[in-house]
N, C-alpha and C positions, 0 to 999 in steps of 0.2 A: 467554638469548644477552644479550653487553653491546654497546653501540654505542659506538662512537670521533666520534660525528657527532650532533648536532643531528635531529631528525627526529620526522615524527607519526607518531603511533600506531599506524594503519592502514598506515602504509606502510612500518616499522619489523615488522609483522604479515607485511606481502606479502615482506617480504627473508627471514622466518623460513620462510614456508609459498610458495615462489614457484608452487606450479600452483595455489593454491587459489582461488575465485573472491571477490571484493569483499563478495559476500554473505556469504558462509563465516564472513567473519573479523569483519563485523560482527556475526554470531552471537554468535563468542566473547565477545566486547565483551560485549552486550545481557546472558549467561548468565554472567558475573562468574567468567570464565575466566581474564581477563589480567589479569597483576601488572607494575606496574613497581617496582623493589625491592620492599616488602613489602606494596605497597598494590595494592586493585583499583582498577582505573581501566576505566571505560565508555567513557568519552568519543575517538571516535573522532580528532580534533584536537589529543586531548594528547601535549604538546611531550613527548616523550622526550630527557631532556638525554645531551651527550658524558657515558660512562661509568656511563648507567645500565643495570641489566638487568632484560629481560624474559622473563618465565616465561606459560606459557602451564599449567592445572593441566586434569587430566580431568575431565569431566560431575559425575562422583559430588561427586569435592571439593569443586568449584564450588556446587553445588546447596545441600552438605549448611551451608556456609559464608556463600552470599549466593543463597538460594532466589529465583526470577524470578516478577516481580510478578503472578501469576495468581489467579483469582479468580473463581468460575464461579457465577453465581445461577441460578433457573430463573422464567422468569416466561412467559404461555403464548401472549404476543404476541410482545416480541422476544427472541430470544436473547444473553444478557447473558455476556460478553468477561472483564470486567474493571468493576468499580467499587468506586470509592470517598470520599471527602466532597468531592474536588475534578472527577473525568469520568466519565464513562462509556463503558464503550467495547462495542461491539453487532457481530454480524455480519447485516446485510440480507441480506435473501430478495431475490431476484430480484421482480420488478413490481410493487416496492413503492416508491411513491416516498418519496424523502429527505425533500422538507417541500415543504410546498404554494407552490402559484403563485398568480400572480391569479386564478387558478377558484375558489381559497381550499377548495382538497380537502380532507375532514374526515378521514380518514383517510391517516397518512403515517407512518414510519417516528418522524421527530419527534414527534409527537401522540401517539406510544402511545409511548415515552420519557419526556414530559414526566407522560401521566397515571401508567406505575407511578412516578415518582419523587412525583406526587403521595400518593399511596397511601401514603406513609411520613412528608410534612409537607406538609402545604396549600401554600406557602411556596416550594415546589421549583420550581424550573426547568433546563431544558437548552438551554444555547445553541449554535446550531448554528455549526461550525466550518467543515466543507466540506460538497462533494457528492458523491453516486454518480447516475450517472445511474437511473431507473426499473429497464431491463431488468439493468446491473449489481449481483452478489450482492456483499456482502463488508464487512468491517471500517472502522467509520464511529466515529470518536467524537465525543462530545459537552461541552461544559465547564456546573461548574455555578456558576458563577461567570463576572459579565461581565469579569474582569480576566483570568482564566486564557484564556478566547476568543480575547480579544488578545493572547495573548502566542503561545498555537498558532497561531492567522490567520496572526501574524507569520513565525512559521518556514515557514508555507507559500508565504506570499510570497517569499520569502527561499529557498526550494529548501533547506530544508536538514530537510523531512519525509522520510526514504526509504520511498518506495511500489512495493510490486512486486504485481502483477496475475500471473493467468493467463488463457492463450484457446485455446480450443480452432477452430482454421483448420479452412476445405477446403484438400484443397493443402500447400505447405510451401516456403516460400521460397529463394530458388536457395542466398545463405548462411547456413550456420549461427547465426548471428550477427551483427549490426552495429546500428547506427544512424538511427532515418528522425526525418526532421530537414526539418519545412516548415511552411508559413505558411499560417495557417485561417483563412476567414471565415463567420460567422456569418449567414446573411442573417433576416429579418422572419419569417419563418416555422419560424425555429430549424434548417434545416438548415444542415452542416456540408463545407466541400468545399476542397482545398487551393488557394491562386490564389499570385500571384508574389509576394515578398516587399515590394516596393515597394509592392504595394496600401494605401491611406491605413487600411483598416482591418484589414489581416491582423494576427494574432497569432501570435509563435512558439510549435512546438511539435515537443517535443525528447522520443524513444520513444525506449531501450533492447533489444532482444529479443535471445531466445535460447534453439533451439530444443529442447528438452527429451525428445521421442522425438514418434514418425509414425509412421505406414506409409501406403500405396499413398495414402487417401482421406484423411488431417487429419494434425495435429502441434499437440500438444501448446506451447505459447509460453510462457514466464516473461518478463515487460514490467517494465522500470520505466523510471516518469517524471517528467526533469526537471519537465514543465509540468505543469499540474493543465486542458488545453482541453477544450470537451463534444465529446466522441465523437473526441479525438485519435489513441485505442487503435485503435478500427474504422476510420477514413477513412485512418490509415496502412498496416494492415493491407491494408484492401484495395485500396492504391493497391498493394502489394507484391505483388496480385494473389492475396492470401491471406485473402479477408475471412472474420472471425470465423462461426461454424457458426450457426446462426438469425437472422441479421444480415441480412433480405434489403433493407432499405433502403438498405446498401451491398455488395449484392450478391450477395451468398448465395444459393445454390439453394433452398434448404430450411432447416425446421425441424424438424429427427430429437428434436431431444431439450424439445421444447415451449419452447424459453429461448432465448434468447444466451450463447454460451458465454463467457463475461467475466465473471472475479473478483478482486477484490479480495482477495488473498488474507495480504498484510503490510504494517503502518502501523508506523513507529518515527519514533519525535519524544522530544525533551527534553517529562521532565512539568512542568506549567505551574508546579506547587506545589515540587518538589524538584530541578528542572534534572538530573535522572540518565534516560539517556536509558531508554525504556521502548520494549517490540516488542507485540503482540499480532499473532497470526495467526488465520484462518480457514480451516476445511480444505478442497479443491477440490472442488468439488459437480460435476465432472461429472469422466470418465475418460480418456485418449488414445485409447480404443477408441468414442469417440461415446456414450456411454450416461452418462444422471444417475447422479449417486451421491443416498441417501440420505444428513439430516444429522443 
């Protein structure tokens, strides 16, 4: 399709596929399916100039021309989704701390990644970029160099990282999709609650949600977050009247699968060395029927 105006590539795709979700369009970009002229373009904000043509190839052709950055290794204590000389991306298990607190816990995902890297090079280190709650599973990235850590954290701070979560909730929201916009306060006991916007210590939390599946008891909800506040998804869903399954601290009535059903299923950012967009996914470990899945 040829465009008669300047337009961002993600918006151009939206005009070509008006019924597709934004996340679907992003997958087209990260999988190398989109060309402007004869060049494969990954960046959503790339400017399509007047007269430029945008074409979309099928998945098979794109895979041959530009294979996705997927590389898996096996390690007994961590689930590696991808690793190169700059970053390591892992699938965190539920119930494991991301990093140690002031109590200096010896066993965390960070310590396991560091130990793994040191088996290959004693001077190696894993720099902490972001965190997931202890109860949350899913995709986390660590950098191997300080400069890359700073660039990745800058992307998080500027809300340029695309993060998708999935939650299994009790009940179903009144609306199939929407945005939860709240102001959260964390007290000295690390408990989080929604407060008024003008509270001096309140921090903005924005969560977009879409119900993917449901029955009379539970719903599988996809969530994207613009902000990374502690417990923002759990508090937001609880305030919708649909607490995350197993999240008794925020109103759930039970814990039928032995964990809080919240999972970081996808993480997309610019690779800190190449500046190319990369996307990593971890399979959802629970189903809409309310059962845990093996991984």
